[in-house]
KEKOL-936221 format. One line per field, with one value per residue (C-alpha): x, y, z; residue number from 1. Coordinates in steps of 0.2 Angstrom, whole numbers, plus 5000, padded with zeros to 4 digits. Last residue first. Layout:
BEGIN
c1	X ...
c2	Y ...
c3	Z ...
pos	NUM ...
This chain:
BEGIN
c1	4671 4657 4638 4627 4614 4597 4584 4568 4573 4572 4576 4587 4594 4595 4605 4616 4618 4623 4635 4643 4645 4652 4665 4670 4672 4683 4694 4695 4701 4714 4719 4724 4720 4723 4742 4740 4736 4753 4762 4754 4759 4777 4776 4767 4779 4794 4787 4783 4800 4808 4799 4805 4801 4785 4779 4784 4775 4759 4762 4764 4747 4738 4745 4741 4723 4716 4712 4703 4703 4721 4722 4739 4744 4745 4742 4742 4724 4717 4718 4708 4695 4708 4712 4695 4704 4693 4699 4716 4731 4747 4757 4771 4780 4781 4780 4762 4758 4766 4755 4740 4746 4748 4732 4720 4703 4688 4699 4693 4703 4718 4730 4741 4758 4770 4784 4803 4804 4817 4810 4793 4800 4808 4792 4785 4794 4784 4791 4781 4790 4797 4794 4807 4803 4816 4828 4814 4805 4805 4786 4784 4796 4786 4769 4777 4783 4765 4759 4773 4771 4762 4753 4761 4765 4777 4780 4795 4796 4811 4812 4829 4820 4820 4808 4795 4781 4784 4783 4765 4761 4767 4756 4741 4743 4747 4731 4729 4714 4726 4739 4728 4740 4746 4760 4766 4782 4791 4809 4818 4835 4851 4854 4857 4845 4852 4838 4850 4858 4841 4835 4852 4851 4833 4831 4834 4824 4810 4810 4810 4796 4784 4776 4781 4777 4762 4753 4739 4720 4707 4694 4678 4662 4645 4630 4616 4602 4603 4607 4599 4611 4621 4620 4617 4631 4643 4639 4641 4658 4663 4661 4676 4680 4662 4653 4638 4624 4614 4595 4594 4597 4602 4620 4618 4610 4616 4633 4632 4629 4643 4655 4650 4652 4670 4675 4669 4678 4694 4694 4691 4706 4717 4712 4714 4732 4741 4729 4737 4726 4716 4705 4700 4692 4698 4707 4691 4680 4691 4680 4663 4671 4677 4660 4651 4665 4661 4677 4683 4665 4664 4650 4639 4624 4632 4620 4624 4643 4660 4655 4668 4675 4662 4654 4641 4632 4624 4631 4624 4637 4626 4639 4630 4617 4626 4644 4638 4629 4645 4656 4643 4643 4662 4663 4651 4659 4677 4673 4666 4682 4694 4686 4685 4704 4711 4713 4719 4707 4707 4701 4691 4699 4688 4699 4694 4699 4709 4721 4727 4734 4731 4746 4742 4726 4723 4707 4695 4681 4686 4676 4676 4668 4663 4666 4685 4687 4692 4710 4716 4699 4700 4719 4717 4702 4712 4727 4715 4709 4727 4736 4753 4745 4738 4720 4712 4696 4685 4670 4671 4658 4654 4647 4639 4648 4642 4631 4638 4625 4617 4622
c2	5586 5587 5587 5589 5575 5581 5588 5578 5573 5554 5558 5543 5537 5555 5560 5545 5549 5566 5562 5549 5562 5576 5563 5559 5578 5580 5565 5570 5588 5581 5568 5582 5587 5605 5603 5590 5604 5613 5597 5594 5611 5608 5591 5598 5612 5601 5588 5603 5610 5593 5589 5573 5561 5569 5569 5551 5545 5554 5546 5529 5531 5536 5521 5509 5514 5502 5515 5526 5545 5546 5561 5570 5580 5597 5607 5595 5589 5597 5585 5583 5573 5562 5555 5545 5533 5529 5544 5536 5542 5550 5559 5572 5569 5583 5573 5578 5572 5555 5554 5557 5544 5531 5535 5528 5536 5525 5515 5505 5500 5510 5518 5523 5530 5540 5549 5552 5538 5535 5547 5540 5523 5529 5538 5521 5521 5505 5496 5486 5473 5476 5470 5478 5481 5487 5472 5459 5469 5457 5457 5439 5442 5456 5446 5431 5442 5448 5430 5428 5444 5436 5452 5461 5477 5489 5489 5500 5503 5508 5520 5523 5525 5513 5502 5515 5505 5491 5503 5507 5488 5486 5501 5494 5477 5485 5493 5495 5482 5470 5474 5471 5476 5493 5504 5509 5520 5525 5529 5538 5531 5542 5544 5525 5515 5501 5500 5506 5519 5526 5527 5534 5549 5552 5552 5572 5576 5565 5575 5592 5587 5582 5566 5562 5578 5581 5565 5565 5566 5557 5566 5564 5564 5564 5555 5564 5551 5542 5525 5515 5500 5498 5514 5525 5517 5518 5537 5540 5531 5544 5558 5552 5545 5540 5538 5527 5529 5514 5518 5519 5500 5497 5496 5481 5467 5470 5474 5457 5449 5459 5453 5435 5436 5444 5430 5416 5425 5427 5409 5404 5414 5406 5389 5395 5402 5386 5386 5402 5417 5426 5410 5411 5428 5439 5452 5455 5457 5469 5485 5477 5467 5484 5492 5478 5478 5496 5501 5511 5514 5520 5511 5519 5511 5493 5479 5466 5464 5467 5476 5491 5500 5496 5507 5501 5515 5516 5499 5489 5480 5470 5457 5441 5446 5461 5454 5437 5446 5456 5440 5431 5445 5445 5427 5426 5439 5433 5414 5419 5431 5417 5405 5416 5422 5404 5395 5397 5403 5419 5423 5439 5451 5463 5478 5493 5510 5526 5522 5508 5520 5513 5507 5488 5478 5461 5450 5464 5470 5488 5496 5515 5526 5541 5560 5561 5572 5561 5561 5544 5536 5544 5540 5522 5520 5527 5516 5501 5506 5509 5495 5497 5507 5490 5487 5471 5462 5478 5481 5497 5498 5515 5518 5535 5542 5538 5550 5551 5544 5558 5558
c3	5301 5313 5311 5327 5327 5321 5333 5336 5353 5359 5377 5383 5366 5359 5374 5373 5354 5358 5371 5359 5346 5357 5363 5346 5342 5358 5353 5335 5339 5350 5337 5326 5307 5301 5301 5287 5274 5279 5276 5260 5254 5256 5248 5233 5231 5232 5219 5207 5208 5206 5190 5182 5196 5202 5184 5181 5196 5189 5172 5179 5188 5173 5164 5179 5178 5191 5204 5192 5196 5203 5214 5217 5232 5240 5224 5210 5215 5231 5245 5260 5251 5243 5260 5257 5245 5231 5222 5221 5231 5226 5239 5239 5256 5269 5284 5287 5269 5273 5289 5278 5265 5279 5289 5276 5275 5269 5258 5242 5227 5234 5223 5238 5232 5245 5238 5240 5253 5267 5279 5277 5281 5297 5301 5305 5322 5328 5313 5300 5290 5273 5256 5243 5225 5212 5211 5209 5196 5182 5179 5183 5199 5206 5203 5212 5226 5227 5231 5243 5253 5268 5275 5289 5279 5271 5253 5247 5229 5218 5202 5193 5176 5162 5171 5171 5163 5175 5189 5184 5183 5201 5206 5198 5206 5223 5225 5243 5243 5235 5248 5264 5278 5272 5268 5251 5248 5232 5231 5217 5217 5214 5232 5235 5244 5255 5267 5282 5271 5266 5284 5290 5277 5280 5298 5301 5286 5293 5309 5301 5289 5302 5308 5326 5335 5323 5329 5316 5316 5306 5296 5307 5298 5306 5296 5288 5284 5266 5273 5259 5262 5246 5237 5253 5263 5248 5246 5264 5263 5250 5263 5273 5291 5295 5311 5309 5323 5324 5326 5307 5306 5288 5293 5305 5295 5277 5284 5293 5276 5269 5283 5279 5260 5263 5274 5262 5247 5257 5262 5244 5239 5252 5245 5228 5229 5224 5208 5202 5201 5188 5184 5202 5202 5216 5205 5195 5209 5218 5216 5219 5234 5241 5238 5248 5261 5266 5275 5290 5297 5315 5324 5337 5347 5344 5348 5334 5337 5329 5314 5311 5325 5339 5352 5365 5375 5392 5398 5412 5422 5435 5438 5434 5420 5413 5414 5407 5393 5389 5389 5378 5365 5365 5362 5348 5337 5342 5338 5321 5318 5323 5311 5296 5300 5300 5317 5334 5348 5357 5375 5377 5391 5399 5401 5411 5404 5404 5418 5407 5395 5378 5368 5368 5371 5366 5365 5367 5377 5383 5397 5397 5411 5401 5403 5404 5389 5374 5368 5373 5367 5350 5349 5354 5342 5327 5331 5330 5313 5306 5314 5323 5336 5344 5350 5348 5343 5346 5357 5367 5381 5387 5404 5409 5423 5440 5451 5469 5481 5492 5510
pos	407 406 405 404 403 402 401 400 399 398 397 396 395 394 393 392 391 390 389 388 387 386 385 384 383 382 381 380 379 378 377 376 375 374 373 372 371 370 369 368 367 366 365 364 363 362 361 360 359 358 357 356 355 354 353 352 351 350 349 348 347 346 345 344 343 342 341 340 339 338 337 336 335 334 333 332 331 330 329 328 327 326 325 324 323 322 321 320 319 318 317 316 315 314 313 312 311 310 309 308 307 306 305 304 303 302 301 300 299 298 297 296 295 294 293 292 291 290 289 288 287 286 285 284 283 282 281 280 279 278 277 276 275 274 273 272 271 270 269 268 267 266 265 264 263 262 261 260 259 258 257 256 255 254 253 252 251 250 249 248 247 246 245 244 243 242 241 240 239 238 237 236 235 234 233 232 231 230 229 228 227 226 225 224 223 222 221 220 219 218 217 216 215 214 213 212 211 210 209 208 207 206 205 204 203 202 201 200 199 198 197 196 195 194 193 192 191 190 189 188 187 186 185 184 183 182 181 180 179 178 177 176 175 174 173 172 171 170 169 168 167 166 165 164 163 162 161 160 159 158 157 156 155 154 153 152 151 150 149 148 147 146 145 144 143 142 141 140 139 138 137 136 135 134 133 132 131 130 129 128 127 126 125 124 123 122 121 120 119 118 117 116 115 114 113 112 111 110 109 108 107 106 105 104 103 102 101 100 99 98 97 96 95 94 93 92 91 90 89 88 87 86 85 84 83 82 81 80 79 78 77 76 75 74 73 72 71 70 69 68 67 66 65 64 63 62 61 60 59 58 57 56 55 54 53 52 51 50 49 48 47 46 45 44 43 42 41 40 39 38 37 36 35 34 33 32 31 30 29 28 27 26 25 24 23 22 21 20 19 18 17 16 15 14 13 12 11 10 9 8 7 6 5 4 3 2 1
């Protein structure tokens, strides 16, 4: 009797999986919606939200400590764990996939941020003289972390044998500028769960959501969601709201990051009664339902899910040109694009236009929902599987044909 041919093995290397985080949510959705063509092994410290029937979990232990220490431990520990499985258990992997840089041996990496470009954009805000002495230890830690990641980018991204999967075209420009990657790279604009994110559902939740958050009907409410608020452009957004202080404009900021440094910014600009810092919720659509507009003036963002989810909910969105979500938006038709992420005056003018022109606001929101309908996780899952299969084919046969392009 002939031996049954096994599926090709895919090792997925990621610190954790949790749908509450954008990059990790993307990995979960891609793996969940892929055709059943790979035997999936996940090397991770924590896994939530992925059907256990879809994968085999190889748990990597965690250690306490600051982010830089934790990352260095994770980077080394996942390498050792896979080496052990290969040498002692005979687990040979046909492909290794990583969202971002988590190891040296990835065959496929999905690039959600180019840190070299982010550091260029954020350099002014990361200067010590621009921050209070009490924040200097945290600032030093951030500098060390970013420099480490950029050093790894210099090592990993220049390798043309590593396939880089992008969320937006703008990332291709960044990779070419900093790392000389001028080869054609596949682009997957991220999908959405349209059963959760749609205008009808948000309309049904709106009254209760605003009451629970203490928002009166006459307040125009902006929303920003993210876990690195500096990168998400909170500084320009707060300065824009300062210029609109005569209007009933409020801001909801949702994220896990310690809000203390930003609360100081809010206090210094006398915006205490207008800005509310809130924790993430599993039912994030609650926040979209409460808002009148989503504003994401990111300094660097490959393709942020929150503005795309807001579009699916029928909200008018403002994003910076540095946010890859701008690539699916036509300015003033189904969204608004801020050319300079640091231009708070231009941002204030956009917010003012949405506030004053209800007809424009309604039209943009309706068009945004129609645009978002084009992007699904099902499509992402099948396209991602095609990319993996093509990389595996090229790895084993080294054909001359270029990789199939998807977007």
